[in-house]
C-alpha positions in Angstrom: 15.5 -39.6 -23.8 13.1 -36.7 -23.2 13.4 -37.3 -19.4 17.2 -37.0 -19.8 17.0 -33.6 -21.5 14.4 -32.4 -19.0 16.7 -33.4 -16.1 19.8 -31.8 -17.6 17.7 -28.7 -18.5 16.8 -28.3 -14.9 20.4 -28.4 -13.8 21.5 -26.0 -16.5 18.8 -23.5 -15.5 19.8 -23.9 -11.9 23.4 -23.1 -12.7 22.6 -20.1 -14.9 20.1 -18.6 -12.5 22.6 -18.9 -9.6 25.4 -17.6 -11.7 23.5 -14.5 -12.5 22.2 -14.0 -9.0 25.6 -14.5 -7.4 27.2 -12.1 -9.9 25.0 -9.3 -8.7 24.5 -10.5 -5.1 28.2 -10.5 -4.3 28.0 -6.8 -3.8 25.9 -7.4 -0.7 27.8 -7.7 2.6 26.4 -11.1 3.6 29.3 -13.3 2.5 32.9 -13.0 1.6 33.9 -13.3 -2.1 34.7 -17.0 -1.7 31.6 -17.4 0.4 29.5 -16.1 -2.5 31.1 -18.6 -4.9 30.4 -21.5 -2.6 26.8 -20.2 -2.0 26.4 -20.3 -5.8 27.5 -24.0 -5.8 25.1 -24.7 -2.9 22.2 -22.9 -4.6 22.8 -24.8 -7.9 22.7 -28.1 -6.1 19.5 -27.2 -4.1 17.7 -25.8 -7.1 18.7 -28.6 -9.4 17.8 -31.4 -6.9 14.6 -30.2 -5.2 13.6 -26.9 -6.8 13.4 -23.2 -6.4 11.4 -23.4 -3.1 14.3 -25.2 -1.3 16.7 -22.6 -2.7 14.5 -19.8 -1.5 14.2 -21.2 1.9 18.0 -21.1 2.3 18.0 -17.6 1.0 15.6 -16.7 3.9 17.9 -18.5 6.3 20.9 -16.5 5.0 19.1 -13.2 5.2 17.6 -13.7 8.6 20.8 -15.1 10.0 22.8 -12.2 8.7 20.3 -9.6 10.0 20.3 -11.1 13.5 24.1 -11.3 13.5 24.2 -7.5 12.9 22.0 -6.8 15.9 24.2 -5.1 18.5 27.3 -5.9 16.4 29.4 -2.9 17.7 28.7 -3.9 21.3 29.6 -7.5 20.7 32.7 -6.5 18.7 33.8 -4.2 21.6 33.6 -7.1 24.0 35.4 -9.4 21.6 32.5 -11.9 21.1 31.3 -10.8 17.6 31.5 -12.9 14.5 34.6 -12.3 12.5 34.8 -10.3 9.3 32.0 -8.0 10.3 29.6 -10.9 10.3 30.3 -12.0 6.7 30.2 -15.7 6.2 32.9 -17.6 4.3 32.9 -21.0 2.6 33.4 -22.9 5.9 30.3 -21.2 7.3 28.3 -22.0 4.2 29.0 -25.7 4.4 29.0 -25.9 8.1 25.4 -24.7 8.0 24.2 -26.4 4.8 26.2 -29.6 4.3 23.5 -31.7 5.9 20.6 -30.1 4.1 22.4 -30.2 0.8 23.2 -33.9 1.3 19.6 -34.7 2.0 18.5 -32.8 -1.1 20.9 -34.8 -3.3 19.8 -38.0 -1.6 16.2 -37.3 -2.8 17.4 -37.5 -6.4 18.9 -40.9 -5.7 16.0 -42.3 -3.7 13.0 -40.3 -4.8 10.6 -42.6 -2.9 11.9 -41.2 0.3 11.5 -37.5 -0.7 9.2 -36.6 2.1 11.5 -38.0 4.7 14.5 -36.2 3.2 12.5 -32.9 3.1 11.5 -33.2 6.8 15.2 -33.6 7.6 16.1 -30.8 5.3 13.6 -28.4 6.9 14.7 -29.4 10.4 18.4 -28.9 9.7 18.0 -25.3 8.5 15.5 -24.5 11.2 18.0 -25.8 13.8 20.8 -23.6 12.4 18.6 -20.5 12.4 17.6 -21.2 15.9 21.2 -21.6 16.9 22.1 -18.3 15.2 19.2 -16.4 16.9 20.0 -18.0 20.3 23.8 -17.2 20.1 23.6 -13.7 18.7 20.7 -12.4 20.8 22.1 -14.2 23.9 25.5 -12.6 23.5 24.1 -9.1 23.1 21.1 -9.1 25.5 21.7 -12.1 27.8 21.7 -10.6 31.4 22.9 -13.8 33.0 24.8 -16.5 31.1 25.2 -20.0 32.4 27.2 -23.1 31.3 24.6 -25.6 30.2 26.2 -28.5 32.0 26.7 -27.0 35.4 24.6 -23.8 35.4 27.7 -22.1 36.6 27.8 -18.4 35.7 30.2 -17.7 32.7 31.0 -14.9 30.3 28.8 -14.4 27.2 30.4 -16.1 24.2 31.7 -19.0 26.2 31.2 -22.3 24.4 28.2 -24.1 25.8 26.8 -20.9 27.5 23.1 -20.3 27.5 20.9 -17.5 28.7 17.1 -17.0 29.1 17.1 -14.4 26.4 19.1 -16.6 24.1 16.9 -19.6 24.7 13.8 -17.5 23.9 15.4 -16.1 20.8 16.2 -19.7 19.7 12.5 -20.5 20.0 11.6 -17.5 17.9 14.1 -18.6 15.2 12.6 -22.1 15.2 9.1 -20.7 14.8 10.1 -18.3 12.0 12.0 -21.0 10.0 9.4 -23.6 10.5 6.8 -21.2 9.1 9.0 -20.5 6.1 9.3 -24.2 5.4 5.5 -24.5 5.6 4.8 -21.6 3.4 7.3 -22.8 0.7 5.8 -26.3 0.8 9.0 -27.9 1.9 6.9 -29.6 4.6 3.1 -29.7 5.0 0.7 -30.1 7.9 0.9 -28.8 11.5 2.0 -32.2 12.9 5.0 -32.3 10.6 5.7 -28.7 11.4 5.7 -29.5 15.1 8.2 -32.3 14.5 10.5 -30.0 12.6 10.2 -27.3 15.3 10.8 -29.7 18.2 13.7 -31.6 16.6 15.4 -28.3 15.6 15.1 -26.9 19.1 16.3 -30.1 20.7 19.3 -30.0 18.4 20.0 -26.4 19.4 20.1 -27.4 23.1 22.3 -30.4 22.3 24.7 -28.1 20.3 25.2 -26.1 23.5 25.9 -29.2 25.4 28.4 -30.4 22.8 30.1 -27.0 23.0 30.5 -27.2 26.7 31.6 -30.9 26.9 33.6 -31.4 23.8 34.5 -28.3 21.8 36.9 -26.8 24.4 38.8 -30.1 24.8 39.4 -31.0 21.2 41.4 -28.7 19.0 39.9 -29.8 15.7 36.3 -29.5 16.9 35.7 -26.2 15.1 32.4 -24.2 15.2 31.7 -25.3 11.6 32.0 -29.0 12.6 29.8 -28.5 15.6 27.3 -26.7 13.3 27.3 -29.8 11.0 26.8 -32.1 13.9 23.9 -29.9 15.2 22.1 -29.9 11.8 22.7 -33.6 11.4 21.2 -34.3 14.8 18.2 -32.1 13.9 17.6 -34.0 10.7 18.0 -37.5 12.3 15.6 -36.6 15.2 13.1 -35.2 12.7 13.2 -38.2 10.4 12.9 -40.6 13.3 9.9 -38.8 14.8 8.3 -38.5 11.4 8.8 -42.3 10.8 7.5 -43.1 14.2 4.5 -40.9 14.6 3.3 -39.7 11.1 
């Protein structure tokens, strides 16, 4: 009985903390109003299932992703390749980025014996998404030559499946930063695990560009948010596989 009350107390605290933070945080220009509500739901699920450190890691992701989106925003907007709504994220962006990680967090409540595996996948999913954001936003603004990943044909910045040297390097930086965040917050532990998270996240970022070039332009319902979910899922699957195989 005491475990029941402790469990429910954790979820109540998670809800109350996120309610208060979202109430004040919605004044910040990171998310739309609906985006903030959905972020509150996400935050409650993460805090309640695996704790404040997982919640904080996603806050870092949101902050860093928003900041890099703002870099050179006027220039990108002038060329018609900037994120909509001034870079503010809506509900579709929240879940496109976080559905995989949130699912893994909830799975850890159902199958606690596999917590480490789920956390490796969780870390890799958000690392991959930050890598993709860094790569896309820096590449669109500062990429001198942009190529289609499948043919290496020169294309305009912002084309689905386009890559640039600058964008690829920025994606590496995003991977490094988010992997360090996951280490410092004890989502993962050990350099070998960190390398797996870093590697799987960056591979998924490359694969996301390939999916964009091959599939996204040919299928109407293949939205950016769906591709984001596929990318984060690939990152988690690759990381869990590598961890199970080599650690």
